[in-house]
C-alpha positions in Angstrom: -37.1 61.8 180.8 -33.8 63.5 180.3 -32.9 63.4 184.4 -33.9 59.2 184.1 -31.6 58.9 180.6 -28.7 61.0 183.0 -28.8 59.2 185.8 -28.4 55.9 182.8 -25.4 57.8 181.5 -23.4 58.1 184.5 -24.0 54.6 186.3 -23.5 52.9 182.7 -19.6 55.9 182.5 -18.6 55.3 186.5 -19.5 51.7 186.5 -16.6 51.4 183.2 -14.0 53.2 184.9 -14.2 50.9 186.9 -13.6 47.7 185.2 -11.0 45.7 185.9 -8.5 42.8 183.4 -10.4 39.8 183.3 -6.0 38.3 184.9 -6.2 41.2 187.2 -5.9 39.4 190.9 -6.7 35.6 189.4 -4.4 32.3 190.6 -2.5 30.1 188.3 -0.2 27.3 188.7 2.6 27.3 186.5 3.3 23.8 184.4 7.3 23.2 183.4 7.2 23.0 179.9 10.4 20.7 179.4 8.7 18.4 182.5 5.3 19.0 182.6 5.4 19.4 186.3 3.8 22.4 188.4 6.5 24.6 189.5 4.8 27.7 190.6 2.2 29.6 192.3 1.4 33.6 190.6 -1.0 35.7 190.7 -1.8 38.6 188.5 -2.5 42.7 189.3 -3.6 45.1 187.6 -1.2 47.9 187.5 -1.9 52.2 187.7 -1.9 52.1 184.7 -4.2 49.4 183.1 -0.5 47.0 182.2 -0.8 43.9 184.3 1.9 42.6 186.4 2.6 39.1 188.3 4.2 37.5 190.8 5.5 34.7 192.9 3.3 33.7 195.2 4.6 30.0 195.6 6.8 28.4 195.2 6.1 24.2 194.7 9.3 22.3 193.6 10.9 21.4 196.8 14.6 21.8 195.7 14.1 24.7 193.7 16.5 27.6 194.6 14.4 30.2 197.2 17.0 32.5 195.9 16.9 34.0 192.0 20.8 33.3 192.2 21.4 33.5 187.9 18.5 36.7 187.6 20.5 39.7 187.2 21.1 43.5 188.6 18.6 44.0 191.1 16.6 41.2 191.6 20.2 39.0 192.6 20.0 36.5 194.6 16.0 37.9 195.4 13.4 35.5 197.4 12.0 33.7 194.3 8.4 34.3 196.6 6.9 37.5 195.9 9.3 38.0 192.6 7.6 40.2 189.8 8.2 37.9 186.4 6.1 39.4 184.6 6.4 43.1 183.9 4.2 46.0 181.7 1.7 43.1 180.5 -1.3 44.7 178.0 -4.5 43.6 176.7 -5.3 43.6 172.7 -8.9 42.5 173.2 -10.5 39.7 172.6 -8.4 37.8 176.1 -5.5 38.2 174.5 -2.6 39.7 176.3 0.7 41.0 174.7 3.5 43.6 174.6 4.5 42.0 178.2 8.2 40.4 179.5 8.3 37.5 181.9 11.6 37.2 183.4 12.7 32.9 184.0 14.3 32.0 187.5 16.5 29.8 186.1 18.8 31.6 184.0 18.0 34.9 185.1 17.0 36.3 181.6 13.7 38.0 180.6 11.9 37.3 177.5 9.2 39.7 175.5 6.1 38.0 176.6 2.5 37.0 175.3 -0.5 34.8 176.2 -4.4 34.0 175.3 -6.9 33.1 178.4 -9.0 30.2 177.0 -12.5 31.5 176.9 -13.5 29.4 179.5 -11.4 31.4 181.8 -8.6 28.4 183.2 -6.5 28.0 180.6 -3.7 30.6 180.4 -0.7 30.2 176.9 2.1 32.7 178.2 5.0 32.5 174.9 8.2 34.3 175.8 10.6 34.7 172.8 13.8 36.9 172.1 12.7 39.4 168.6 9.7 37.5 166.8 7.4 34.7 168.8 8.4 32.1 166.9 12.0 32.1 168.5 10.4 30.6 172.2 8.8 28.5 174.6 6.1 27.8 175.4 4.3 27.7 178.8 0.3 26.7 179.7 -0.7 27.8 183.7 -3.7 26.3 185.2 -6.3 29.2 186.9 -6.3 28.3 190.6 -8.8 28.6 192.9 
């Protein structure tokens, strides 16, 4: 009996240690909060420290610049495709994510970022802000399957 209990415990532990976040590997269509038009396809990935990042996979607006001309530092004049726009996003439980940052390629500025995943996993409500969340902008992204 002890042998079976030990095997069950070991298998449960190993499955938990390899669990990944619900956003890991998901792909999203970003929707501009000003025009309500789709702007880009973004993919999330989980970092070794358990935080999440997201990078642009495709630009959906042909007239968009191909480079982040307003970005500063290492992002200046880099291609938008492949650009990491979300960094260090942490799961805080119950489909909520906090303490991340988001780069806005339109103006080159980085903002604090938090998000909530809908219960069905098909919508991501994100908010970029400076200081407190009340001062910021929100977007709803749609999952691409």
